[in-house]
C-alpha positions as CSV (number, residue, x, y, z in Angstrom):
1,M,140.9,111.8,87.6
2,I,139.7,113.5,84.3
3,E,142.0,114.5,81.5
4,I,141.2,117.8,79.6
5,R,142.9,118.6,76.3
6,Y,142.8,121.5,73.9
7,K,145.5,121.8,71.2
8,N,148.8,121.7,73.2
9,R,147.2,122.4,76.5
10,R,146.6,119.5,78.9
11,E,145.4,119.1,82.5
12,T,144.3,116.3,84.8
13,A,141.8,117.2,87.5
14,D,139.2,115.6,89.8
15,L,136.0,116.6,87.9
16,K,134.0,113.4,88.5
17,G,130.2,114.3,88.5
18,Q,130.6,117.5,86.5
19,T,128.9,117.8,83.1
20,L,130.7,118.5,79.9
21,A,129.0,121.9,79.9
22,D,130.6,122.6,83.2
23,V,134.0,121.7,81.9
24,R,133.6,123.8,78.8
25,Q,132.7,126.8,81.0
26,G,135.5,126.2,83.4
27,Y,138.2,125.9,80.8
28,R,136.9,128.4,78.2
29,E,139.2,131.2,79.4
30,K,141.9,129.0,81.0
31,F,142.7,127.1,77.7
32,G,141.2,129.7,75.3
33,I,138.6,127.3,74.0
34,P,136.3,128.9,71.4
35,D,132.6,128.6,71.8
36,R,132.2,126.5,68.6
37,A,134.9,124.0,69.5
38,Q,133.8,120.4,69.1
39,V,134.0,118.3,72.3
40,R,135.0,114.6,72.2
41,L,134.5,112.2,75.2
42,N,136.8,109.2,75.1
43,G,137.2,109.7,71.4
44,N,133.4,110.0,70.7
45,K,132.0,113.2,69.2
46,I,129.4,114.8,71.5
47,R,126.7,117.2,70.2
48,F,126.5,120.6,71.9
49,I,122.9,120.0,73.2
50,Q,124.1,116.8,75.0
51,E,126.8,118.5,77.0
52,P,124.6,119.6,79.9
53,R,123.3,116.0,80.3
54,I,126.5,114.0,80.2
55,K,128.3,113.7,83.6
56,L,132.0,112.7,83.8
57,Q,133.3,109.4,85.3
58,D,136.8,108.6,86.6
59,A,139.4,108.1,83.8
60,D,137.3,109.9,81.2
61,Q,139.2,111.9,78.5
62,V,137.8,115.2,77.3
63,R,139.2,116.8,74.2
64,F,138.1,120.1,72.6
65,V,138.7,120.3,68.8
66,P,138.6,123.7,66.9
67,E,135.9,124.1,64.3
68,K,137.2,123.3,60.8
69,G,135.4,126.1,59.1
70,S,132.2,126.6,57.2
71,K,133.0,124.2,54.3
72,G,132.2,121.2,56.3
73,V,129.0,122.7,57.6
74,F,128.0,123.5,54.0
75,L,128.9,120.0,52.9
76,L,126.8,118.5,55.6
77,G,123.9,120.7,54.7
78,A,124.2,119.6,51.0
79,V,124.2,115.9,52.1
80,L,121.1,116.4,54.2
81,L,119.4,118.3,51.4
82,A,120.2,115.5,49.0
83,L,118.8,112.9,51.4
84,A,115.7,114.9,51.8
85,L,115.2,115.3,48.1
86,T,115.7,111.6,47.5
87,G,113.5,110.5,50.4
88,A,116.4,108.7,52.1
89,R,116.5,108.3,55.9
90,F,119.5,109.6,57.9
91,A,120.4,107.7,61.1
92,F,122.5,109.3,63.8
93,G,123.5,106.1,65.5
94,Y,121.2,106.1,68.5
95,L,119.5,102.8,67.5
96,G,118.4,100.4,70.2
97,S,120.1,97.0,71.0
98,S,118.4,94.3,73.0
99,A,120.3,93.0,76.0
100,S,120.1,90.1,78.4
101,F,122.4,88.2,80.7
102,N,125.0,85.5,79.7
103,V,124.9,83.5,82.9
104,V,127.5,80.9,83.8
105,S,127.6,78.9,87.1
106,S,130.5,77.2,88.7
107,G,130.7,73.6,89.6
108,S,130.5,72.6,93.3
109,D,131.0,69.3,95.2
110,F,128.7,70.2,98.1
111,V,125.7,71.9,96.3
112,N,124.2,72.1,92.8
113,I,124.1,75.4,91.1
114,A,122.4,76.0,87.7
115,V,121.4,78.9,85.4
116,A,117.8,80.0,86.1
117,S,115.1,80.7,83.5
118,G,113.2,83.9,83.4
119,Q,116.2,86.2,83.2
120,P,115.7,90.0,82.7
121,T,115.9,91.6,79.3
122,W,116.0,95.3,78.3
123,N,116.7,97.6,75.4
124,V,119.8,99.8,75.3
125,K,119.9,103.0,73.3
126,G,123.0,105.1,72.7
127,A,123.5,108.1,74.9
128,G,120.4,107.1,76.9
129,K,119.4,105.6,80.2
130,G,116.8,103.1,81.3
131,A,115.6,100.6,83.9
132,I,116.3,96.9,84.2
133,G,113.5,94.9,85.6
134,T,113.3,91.9,87.9
135,G,114.2,88.4,86.9
136,N,116.1,85.2,87.8
137,L,119.8,84.5,87.5
138,F,120.9,81.3,89.4
139,V,119.4,78.4,91.3
140,V,121.4,77.0,94.2
141,D,120.2,73.5,95.3
142,T,121.4,72.1,98.7
143,S,118.7,69.5,99.0
144,S,120.1,67.2,96.3
145,T,123.4,66.9,98.1
146,D,122.0,67.0,101.6
147,Y,124.2,70.0,102.6
148,T,122.7,71.6,105.7
149,G,125.4,74.2,106.4
150,D,125.5,77.8,105.6
151,L,126.9,79.2,102.3
152,A,127.9,82.3,100.4
153,V,127.4,83.0,96.7
154,T,129.6,85.5,94.9
155,V,128.2,86.8,91.6
156,S,130.9,88.4,89.4
157,I,130.9,90.3,86.1
158,T,133.3,88.6,83.7
159,N,133.2,90.9,80.7
160,G,133.6,94.4,82.2
161,G,136.1,95.4,79.5
162,E,133.4,95.0,76.9
163,L,130.6,96.4,78.9
164,V,132.4,99.8,79.5
165,K,132.3,100.3,75.7
166,V,128.5,100.4,75.9
167,Y,127.7,101.5,79.5
168,R,128.8,104.5,81.5
169,T,126.9,103.0,84.5
170,L,125.4,99.6,85.0
171,S,123.8,98.8,88.4
172,L,121.9,95.7,89.6
173,R,120.3,95.0,93.0
174,L,120.4,91.3,93.8
175,Y,118.4,89.3,96.3
176,V,117.7,85.7,97.2
177,T,114.5,83.7,97.8
178,N,113.9,80.2,99.0
179,S,111.8,77.5,97.4
180,S,108.6,79.2,98.8
181,G,109.5,82.5,97.2
182,T,110.3,84.1,100.6
183,P,113.2,86.6,100.6
184,M,116.3,85.5,102.6
185,D,118.5,87.4,105.0
186,I,121.7,87.9,103.0
187,N,123.5,90.6,105.0
188,L,123.7,88.5,108.2
189,D,121.8,91.0,110.5
190,G,119.3,88.3,111.5
191,T,116.2,89.9,109.9
192,V,114.7,90.1,106.4
193,T,114.1,93.7,105.3
194,T,114.2,95.7,102.0
195,D,117.9,96.2,102.7
196,D,118.6,92.5,102.1
197,T,120.0,93.2,98.6
198,A,123.5,93.3,97.2
199,L,124.7,95.9,94.7
200,L,126.5,94.6,91.6
201,T,128.0,97.4,89.4
202,L,130.7,98.0,86.9
203,D,132.7,99.7,89.7
204,N,132.7,96.8,92.2
205,G,132.6,94.0,89.7
206,A,131.3,91.4,92.2
207,A,128.7,91.0,95.0
208,S,128.5,88.4,97.8
209,L,125.2,87.0,99.2
210,Y,125.3,85.1,102.5
211,I,122.7,82.4,103.0
212,T,121.9,80.9,106.4
213,Q,120.0,77.7,106.1
214,L,117.4,77.7,108.9
215,S,115.4,74.6,108.1
216,G,117.9,72.1,106.7
217,T,118.2,72.0,102.9
218,D,116.4,74.0,100.3
219,N,116.5,75.5,96.8
220,Y,117.5,79.2,96.6
221,T,117.0,81.5,93.6
222,I,119.4,84.5,93.1
223,K,117.4,87.3,91.4
224,V,117.6,90.8,90.1
225,K,115.3,93.0,92.1
226,N,115.8,96.0,89.9
227,G,118.6,98.0,88.1
228,Y,119.4,100.7,85.7
229,Y,121.9,101.7,83.0
230,V,123.4,104.9,81.5
231,S,124.9,104.2,78.1
232,N,127.7,105.8,76.0
233,I,127.0,107.4,72.6
234,Q,126.7,104.7,70.0
235,G,128.6,106.5,67.2
236,Q,129.5,104.0,64.5
237,G,128.2,101.1,66.5
238,W,129.1,99.0,69.5
239,P,131.0,95.7,69.3
240,T,128.7,92.8,68.7
241,G,127.3,91.5,72.0
242,A,129.1,94.1,74.1
243,Q,125.8,95.1,75.7
244,Q,125.3,91.6,77.2
245,P,126.6,91.3,80.8
246,S,128.3,88.0,81.4
247,L,127.8,86.8,85.1
248,Y,129.6,84.0,86.9
249,A,128.5,82.6,90.3
250,Q,130.7,80.7,92.8
251,V,129.4,79.0,95.9
252,I,131.6,78.5,99.0
253,Q,130.9,77.0,102.5
254,R,130.9,79.3,105.5
C-alpha cells in the first residue's frame, strides 16, 4: 500500500506501479494539490521532470509540499549565478558509485564451499537503472569430501535493510555449472534449459538451487547469469557501502 499526504490530508491506497505523475494527477482535485507543489518520495525531493519516470513500490510514502514562494527561487538563481561567475561546478548528487558483492559462504561437514573469484561489478548512479553482468559467486566442492548425494544451495541477501536505501529494485538470475562449465538442472525437471535459473531479488531475499549429482562427485560454480537495478535518488549521499549486496550461501543434503 502507498501513503499519500498533503497538508492535513492523508490516504493509503494500492497504487503500486503507478508513476508519481499519475499520483499527482489523481490527487490534484481530491486533495487540492497546487501544480507547483514539491513532491517528496520517502523523504527525498523529486524534480518535476522525474515524476513520469518513477514508479511506486509497496510501502512508499508520497508527500506533496506547497511551494514556499519566489524568494527561495530567487536565492537559488543567485547561488547558481555566483557559481557560474566564479567558474565553480554544481553537483546535483547523481554521482556514480561502484558496486560488487560481499560474498560469505557457510561451513559444511559434507562438502566444501568457498567464495569464487571473478565476481560481477557494476556502477550505480542515483535515480538511474542499469544492467548487472555475468560473474561467479560460490564454488561448491563435493569431490574433496567424497559426497556423492544430491544437495541444495540457498543463496540469501543478508543486508537488505541497507540495500533498500540505494535500490528500488535489484534482481539477479543465478545458475550453476559443473567443473566442465556445463549448466546444471537446478529446477528438478530433468532437463537443462534456459529456464534453469533462480531469481534472487530484494523482494524474495533468498533463492534455492537444487543440484543432482549424476556422475559421482564434482565441483560446482554458482554464477550470476545477468541482472539489473533501479536506484533511488542519491540526494545528500548514500550510506557508505550500502550499494554492496552481501550474499550468504548455505548447503544442505537432500
